N, C-alpha and C positions, 0 to 999 in steps of 0.2 A: 061385275068383273073382278076377278081376284087380282091381288097385287102382282102375283107371279105372271099372270097373262097380259098385263099392261106393258106394251112394247116400250113405252118411255121409261118405266121403272126398270125393266130388264136392261135397257140400253145404259141407264145410269149405273146400275149395279155392275155391269160388265166393264163400263168405263172406269169406275172406281177401282175395280179389281186389277185391271190392266195398268192403271196409273200407279198403283202400289208396286207393280213389277217394273215400272220405269219404261213402259211402252210409249213410243212417241205419239201414236194415234191409234184409234180403235176403229176397225172396219166392221161392216155388217157380218163378214165371215168370222171375225174375231168374236163377235157377240154370239153368233150361232154356235161356234165351237165351245165357247164358255158354257153355254146352257146345255149343250149335249154332254159335256164333261161332267157338269154338276148332276144331271139326270143319271148318267152312267155310274157315277160314284155312289149315289143313293141306291141304285139297283145292285151294285156290287156289294155294298154294305149289307144288303138283305140276303145275299147268297154266301158271303164269306165271313166267318167268325173272326178270322185274322184281320181282315180289312176293317171290320167294325171296331175291333179292339184298338187298332192303330188310330183311327179317327177319334174314338173316345179319349184315348190318351192325349192326343194332340189338342183336344178341346179342354183338357184339364179335368176330365171326368173319370179319374182313376177309380172312384168309389163305385161307379157303374160297372167297370170292368171286374172289380172284385166281387160285387154282388152277382154278376152274371156267372162268374166262375164258381162261386159257392153254390149257386143253384144247380149248375151242371154237375158238380161233384156230389151233391145230395141225391140227384136223380140216378147217377151211376151207382152210388152206394145202395139205394133202394133196389136197383136191378140186381146187384150182387147178392144182397140179402135174400131176395126172392129166389134166385138161382140156388143158393145154399139151402133154403127151405125145401125147394123141389128135390134137391139131391138127397136130403135127409129123409124124405118121406117115401 
């Protein structure tokens, strides 16, 4: 059984998260919504470059944002150079 599928671990993670927000008590619905939100955030990060960058910045991983942008810029430059080569030939 993985740590994420253990209901007691999930309940404790959600409880810790809500206690940091100052919630007086955590219900089963709160736990379910917390894990749906977490799952949805990961899915959204997979679909949206902007969301991924925001999460990386919030996590203090600016170097990953920079590396990602450099990689994207290099790919665009390659495409532009290939287009210029095609136009010249």
